[in-house]
Residue, then its C-alpha position, 0 to 999 in steps of 0.5 A: m500500500i505504501q508503494d502504491n501511494t508513493r507511485e501515485a504521488q510520483w505520477r500525479e506530480e509528473l502530471r502537474k509538471s506536464h501542463s502549467v496552470k495557465e495551460r490547463v485553464a486555457i483549455p475550454r470545457v468539452v461539449m458533449p456530442m448529442l443526437d440531432p433533435s429532429y432524429r431523437i424525437t423519433c426514437n428512444d436512442e440515448v441523447n448524450q453520446g458520450l466522450s471519445e478517448e481524446q475528448a476525455v483525456v483533454e477534459a481530464t487535463r483541465c483538472m488542477d488536482c487541488p490539494d483540498p479538492q472541494c469537489m469531493e465535499g459536494c459528492p454524497v457518495s464521496i467519490n475520489i474525484p481527482g483520483f479517477i480523473k487523473n487516471i483518465e488524464r494518464k490514459e489508465f481508463l480501467t484504473a479510473a473505473a476501479v477508483l470509482k467503484q471503490t465508493s460507487a455501485l452505479p458510476a455509469v448511472c451517476g455519470r448520466v443522471c446525477p445533478q453534478e452542476k449542483q453538487c461536485e461541479s458546483r464546488c470546482i475551483y474553476n467556478k471561482m475563476k468564472k470559468a466552466p467547471v471540469a465536466i466531472g459527470y461526463l468523465e465519470r460516465f466515460a470511465a464507467d462506459f469504457e470498462r463496460e465496453s472493454g469487457e474487463a471488469a474493474t472489480p473492487v476488493i471484497a472482504e472474506k465472508n463473515g457469515k451474516k445475512i442482510a436483506v434489502v427491500g427495494s432495488g432502486p439506487a439506495g438499495l443497490s448502493f447499500a448492497g454494493d457496500m455490504i457485499k464488499k464488507g463480507y456480508d451475504v446480501t439479498v435484494y428483494e424487488a416487488l416488480h418483475e425487473i430489478g432497478g426500481v426507479l432507474k428502470y420504471g422512472i427514467p426513460e432510455f433516451r436519458l438512461p438506457n436499460s442496458v446500462v442499468e443492467a450492466e451495473i446490476n450484473g456487476l453487483r451479481a458478479q460480486g455476490v449480491e443475490f436478487v429476488k424479483d416479484c417478492i413484496i416484503g410485507k406481503t409475500i414475506s413478512y418482517e417476522q419471516l425475514h428473521e426466521l430466514g436468518y437475516h441480521g439486518i434489514f435495509v428498507a429502500s422501498g421508494a416513493g411510488l405513490p403519485r400525488f394529484m392536485g385535487i382540482p375539478g375534473e381530475n378523474y376524466i379519461g386522459i389524465m394520469s400521473s407521470n408515475e403511471y405514464l412512465t412506468r407503462i412506457n419505460l418498464m412495460g414497453a407501451g407503444r413499442p412494436g410487439e408489446d401489448t401494454p396500452v398507453l393513451k396518446g395525445h395530439r396536445v399533451a400537457v405535463i404539469g410540473g417542473g422537475n426532472t420527472a416532468m421533463d422525462s414525461v413531456r419528452t416521452a410524449r414527443r416521442q409518442g407522437a404528440d404534435v404539441a407537448m407543453i410544460v405547465y408550471r406555476r413558477s418561472e423557468e428560473e425556479m424549475p427544479a429540473r436540471v438545466e440540461e434537461v430543460h435545454h434538451a426539451k426545448e431543442e425537441g420542440v417542447e413548449f413552456l407555459t410558465l407562471h400558469n397553474p391548472i384549476e379545472y379540467l373540461a371533458d367532451e361527451k365521452g368523458r375524455v379531457r378536452a381542455m384545461k383552465v389555467q390561472r395565470m400567476e406572478l411571483g411573490e415572496p420566497d417560501a421555505s425552499g427559497r423559491r418565490s411563491p406563485v400568487p394568482v393574478d386576479g381574473a387572469i384565467d385562460e382555457i387551453p385545448v388538451d387531450l392528454v394531461i400528465v400530472s407530475v407534482g410529486v410523489s409520496p412514500n410507498p406505504l407498504i412497509p410502514n403499514a406492515i410493521s406497526e412498531l416502526e416510527v413513521s412521520r406524518r408524511g408517511t416517511i420512515v423516521v431515521n437517525d440522520a447520521t446512521m439511517q437507523s429506524s426506531l427498530p434496531d435491525i431496520y435501517a432505511g434510506g432514499d425516498i422512503v425517508r426523504g419523500g423524494a430525492t435524487v439518485i445520488l442522494a439516495m445512494g448516499d443514504g445507502r452508503r451511510a446506512a451500510a457503514a452504520m449497520d456494519e459498525a453495529l453488527q461488528s460491535q455485537q461480536 
């Protein structure tokens, strides 16, 4: 280990000398190659095409290898960002992937869907220079994709088996991250998934044009190769009870059952035909193949589609509607574009694809035709008032400013609530008024000592990377607790 650290210090010093600070700063940030908008709305091909080796090496050269890398402080899973980037600079791409896998179970996923601009990249020293930060997300994707396409696995170090069994409820990002850390610590890990596919929200919630299923499958297969077992079509709390998990010999349980319960606005006409949640819409298309040749799952299509909301799920829904043949696809959002929680890149892509943005408008009623299908919506024009608790300015109705807009499909994307199954099945579990499992923020341990929880079942709705951070924190705390019992 001392030799390895000395060798790394030597080559990193060589890299520092290979380009001056002035030369590194002069390199412009790489531009991600993308499919043409007119083509991509006809298919589900991935929009971002990934960096070439040459582009990745040049972008990695921009990294200053700061003595105190603040980018790592912005990463919820504590990736060694300078370490993997400097390996890319010296063209040691598999080593870069191995560095990523020391702390991240899903680097190819994170490189695609994590909001790096609000996390690691927001802490990059280039921001202080008023320059574009190092494209950390693009480089993470490059290293993970290189490993997958090379066929050579960058397998992390796995401890000897300790004879203890751990159950994971849910195979979304929190569950997979937790499983990846616990298998490396020597535990036998089984992940239980209620659906017929492993991956949770990564499969049913995120379209393939943003996150291909083949990428998710490769990450899951990597965990399988490390020893994680997966059980599909199994509902913990129904198929197997909490008590039965104990009978099966599990020493600890991590609940990552997500937040799959859609919310609606409670306005008149919301039960008309042609009004559905983004959860249902995306699940039918992403997970069940609706609209694809040879698939039987039905899904409503519309010529004029309105998506209510301004988050990433709303962007996924409206861009999916374009790919489903909508002539007009619009975002209806009660705040301004600046207040939208969606990633800037996703908003940009949506605009390129012809999506219309009706900001500062809020639906107040839906109208139907003689067959009960939505034909129009009444929207209230809004203006921004004072900031609310989130720091965003609160929308206020403009008196008398109500418009009627023709629509024939409405997708509601105004948030989700936690899955109530586990809280309802385990009466002793402390649950908040919002239906989330109450945990210790530092350890992710619940009111029951053998149950830890993380992701949306705790947060009520969050990003992939925050859920993964919960999984890592829970794994560290559970391991410490179980080791202390020996």
